N, C-alpha and C positions, 0 to 999 in steps of 0.2 A: 505494501501499498504507499504509494506517494504522499508525501508531505504536502498539505494544501500551503498554497500563499498567501499569506496575510493581503498583501498588496499586487494589485495584479500588473502586469509589466506595462499595461498603457497609463497606469495611473502614475506607477515610475515614471516613465517619458515626459508624461503633461506635466509633472513637479520638476523634472530635469529643466524642463523648457522656465518654466517660472521662475528656477533656480538662479537659470542664464542671463534670463533676464533682469530679475530684480537685484541680485549680487551686486556686480557694481555699482547700482545707483542706491542702495544701503549701505554700500561702505565711504559713498560720498556725503551721504546722510550723517553715519556719524564719525567724519572725519570733522564734518561743518560742524557735530554737537560737542567738539572737543578731544573726542578720541583720539589716541596714537593711531598710527595705521593697521598695527597688529591689533591690535586690541577691537579696531574699527572693523576688520576683517572677522573676529572672533564674535563680536555682537551680530554682526549681519547673518552671521551662519546660526544665530541663535535665535535668531528673529524669521528666518525662514525655518529653522525645524519645528518653529511653534508654528506658522504657518498649516507646515506640514502636517501637525500632529492636530491642528484645529481645521482642517481645511470641510470637513464637515458642519461647521457651524456658519461658515459664509452660506448664504442662502440666496444669494446673484441681485437681492434688491437694491444695495448700494454698489457704489462705486468700489471693486475691488483692490485698485490703488489706495485707495483710502484707507481701505482695511489693513492690507499690508503697513502701512506708515503709520497706521495707530498702533499697533503690534509692534514696529521698531519704536515710535516714541515708548513707550510700556517699558522694553527692554533699557532702553538709554535711562531713564528716569529709574529703573532697580538699580542700575549697575551703578551710577551716581550716588543714591542711598547706597547702596553697598559699601561704595569708598569713602564713606564719612563724610560726602559733603552736604547733607540733610536738603528739607526741602525747600531749603530759600532759595538755592540756585536750582533755575532751570533751563541750564543749557541747550535744549532742544525748543525753545518756544521762539518764537520767529519775535525780534525786535520790530517794532515801530517805525516806520519808514521813515526817515532822517532824511530828508534830500541835503548835499553839502551847499553849503554857503558857494556862491560867485566868485566870493575869493579862492577859497579851496577847490573848487573846480579848473579855476588861471594855474595854480599853482600845481596843481597834480599833470594838466598840462604840460605847464612849461616841462616839469621835472621828466615827464613819459618824451617830451621833445629832444633832451639835455640824452636821456638813457638813450635813444634810438640812434644820435648824433653820435655819441661816444662807440655802441656797437658796431656800426657801419664803420671807425677808426681801427677797427681789430681785423687782422688779416683773417680771411678766409677762412679754413681748415678751422683758425681757432675758433670761431664765430659757429659755424657752423656746428663743431662741439657741442658746443655750448647752448646753443639756441635747442639742438634736439633731444642734449638731458635734462636743462630748464622746462623748454615750451611745451615740447612736445613728452616729456616724461618717460622719455628712454630711459636704462641704465647704461652703465657703462660699456657694458657687455653687446647692449645693443647697438648703443651708436658705433662702435670697433666694428659691429658687423655690417652696418649699412654704409659709412664711409670707407671699409677695407682698410681699416689700420689696425695696427695691435691694440690691445688692452691700456698697456702703460702709456702706450704715447695720448692715448682719448684721457686720459686722467690727465696727463700733464698738460693737457692743451685746454680743459674747460680751468683747472686750476691757475694757469695763468690767463688766462680770457678773465674770472673772478679777479684777480690782482691788478690785472691791466684797468677792470671796468672801475675799479676799486680808486684808482689812482688818476682816472681820469675823468672823471666825478668829483672826485674830491677836489681837482687843481680846476675846472670848470665852476667860474663861478654862475 
């Protein structure tokens, strides 16, 4: 006699799709809530495990995304409490929309213009390594593969790019 599967293959495949869709989104949610990357990944898995276990409670009457994010908010709140932050800190609640002043916008634009100008002064390979790592979020190894460079070369290029940018931005009023 064969053991009966508790969860059908179709259900597992369906949940795999949910996991693939929501894991990156929840990881970003938890990172924005103030958790470190590793913790955000663990909490994303915890939230998705809760979604999986509770899937029978979702009756399709509301928005599935909202239901998943409600679970994620509860997981984050529980984790903050577990860490001893208490209920006075609610890191997952949205802050009121506070638009920056015209002066702040002007300063930000000026800073951005200075940064772009400083980036343009970097040698092309150095700039490419830095932008792929910082802007695209690629690891040093991924940058090395993408640009056909050695890993030590990429590390040195990024280190030098950061040092040069700092010097260029410090010296440019």
